[in-house]
C-alpha positions as CSV (number, residue, x, y, z in Angstrom):
1,M,26.3,13.1,-33.1
2,K,24.3,12.2,-36.3
3,S,26.4,8.8,-36.7
4,A,25.5,7.9,-33.0
5,V,21.8,8.6,-33.6
6,M,21.9,6.4,-36.7
7,I,23.8,3.6,-34.6
8,T,20.9,3.8,-32.0
9,V,18.3,3.6,-34.7
10,L,19.9,0.5,-36.0
11,I,20.1,-1.1,-33.0
12,V,16.4,-0.4,-32.0
13,L,15.3,-1.7,-35.4
14,C,17.5,-5.0,-34.7
15,G,16.0,-5.7,-31.4
16,V,19.1,-6.6,-29.4
17,I,18.6,-8.7,-26.6
18,L,20.5,-8.5,-23.4
19,A,20.4,-11.5,-21.0
20,C,22.1,-12.2,-17.7
21,A,21.8,-15.3,-15.2
22,A,19.7,-14.6,-12.3
23,G,19.7,-16.0,-8.9
24,G,17.5,-16.2,-5.9
25,R,14.0,-15.4,-6.5
26,S,11.7,-17.7,-8.0
27,I,9.2,-16.9,-10.6
28,R,6.2,-17.4,-8.6
29,E,7.6,-14.9,-6.0
30,S,8.3,-12.4,-8.6
31,D,6.3,-9.4,-9.9
32,C,6.7,-6.7,-12.6
33,D,8.3,-4.3,-9.8
34,Y,10.8,-6.8,-9.3
35,L,11.7,-7.0,-13.2
36,A,12.1,-3.0,-12.9
37,S,14.1,-3.1,-9.9
38,H,16.6,-5.2,-11.6
39,W,17.1,-3.2,-14.7
40,K,16.9,0.1,-13.0
41,G,20.7,1.6,-12.9
42,K,21.9,-0.8,-15.1
43,T,24.2,0.4,-17.9
44,L,23.1,-1.1,-21.3
45,Q,26.0,-1.3,-24.1
46,Y,25.1,-1.6,-27.8
47,G,28.3,-1.3,-30.0
48,L,29.4,2.2,-29.2
49,I,26.6,3.5,-27.6
50,E,26.3,3.1,-23.6
51,A,23.5,4.3,-21.6
52,K,22.0,3.9,-18.1
53,V,18.5,3.1,-17.4
54,L,17.5,6.1,-15.4
55,K,13.8,5.4,-14.7
56,I,11.4,2.7,-15.5
57,Y,7.8,3.6,-15.8
58,D,4.2,2.5,-17.1
59,V,5.3,-1.0,-15.8
60,R,2.6,-3.5,-17.1
61,L,2.0,-7.4,-16.9
62,E,2.0,-9.0,-20.1
63,S,1.9,-12.7,-19.1
64,K,2.9,-14.9,-16.2
65,D,3.1,-18.7,-15.7
66,A,5.3,-21.1,-13.8
67,F,8.2,-20.7,-16.2
68,E,8.1,-17.2,-17.4
69,L,7.2,-13.6,-16.3
70,I,6.8,-10.9,-19.1
71,C,6.2,-7.4,-18.4
72,T,6.5,-4.3,-20.3
73,A,7.5,-0.7,-19.5
74,N,9.2,2.4,-20.7
75,F,12.9,2.9,-20.0
76,K,14.2,6.5,-19.6
77,M,17.9,6.4,-20.7
78,S,20.8,8.6,-19.8
79,H,21.4,9.1,-23.4
80,G,18.5,9.2,-26.5
81,P,14.8,8.8,-26.1
82,T,12.6,7.2,-23.5
83,L,12.1,3.7,-25.2
84,P,9.7,0.9,-24.6
85,F,11.2,-2.4,-23.5
86,Q,9.9,-5.9,-22.6
87,M,11.4,-7.5,-19.6
88,T,11.4,-11.3,-19.3
89,Y,12.3,-13.5,-16.1
90,S,12.2,-17.1,-17.3
91,E,13.4,-20.7,-16.1
92,D,15.3,-22.8,-18.6
93,A,15.3,-26.8,-18.9
94,D,18.0,-26.8,-16.3
95,G,16.4,-24.7,-13.6
96,D,18.6,-21.5,-14.4
97,L,16.9,-18.2,-14.0
98,W,17.4,-15.9,-16.7
99,H,16.6,-12.0,-17.1
100,E,16.3,-10.6,-20.6
101,Q,15.1,-7.4,-22.1
102,K,14.7,-6.3,-25.5
103,W,13.4,-3.1,-27.3
104,M,9.7,-3.5,-28.3
105,L,9.3,-3.2,-32.0
106,D,6.1,-2.1,-33.8
């Protein structure tokens, strides 16, 4: 148990980023609720630790322009503590849309 907690802490400190190609919805049509709905229910895996996103709350808009939407929220995970995350929805130079999330580090 202690080693699992230490691995979780190390992963948080490293600020691991998960990214996946998105489809369909333009950034202009998207909002923070859309980003939260994308991540809710997803299973995130970091090394040996796997946890499902059970709930997302305190969702806040950080910034939005034609190519990027950034929101912050708290993720209640199936294992471990509730953690603050930053969710990003962005368009790259080729026009592909990407979802990313990362733990927010102080």
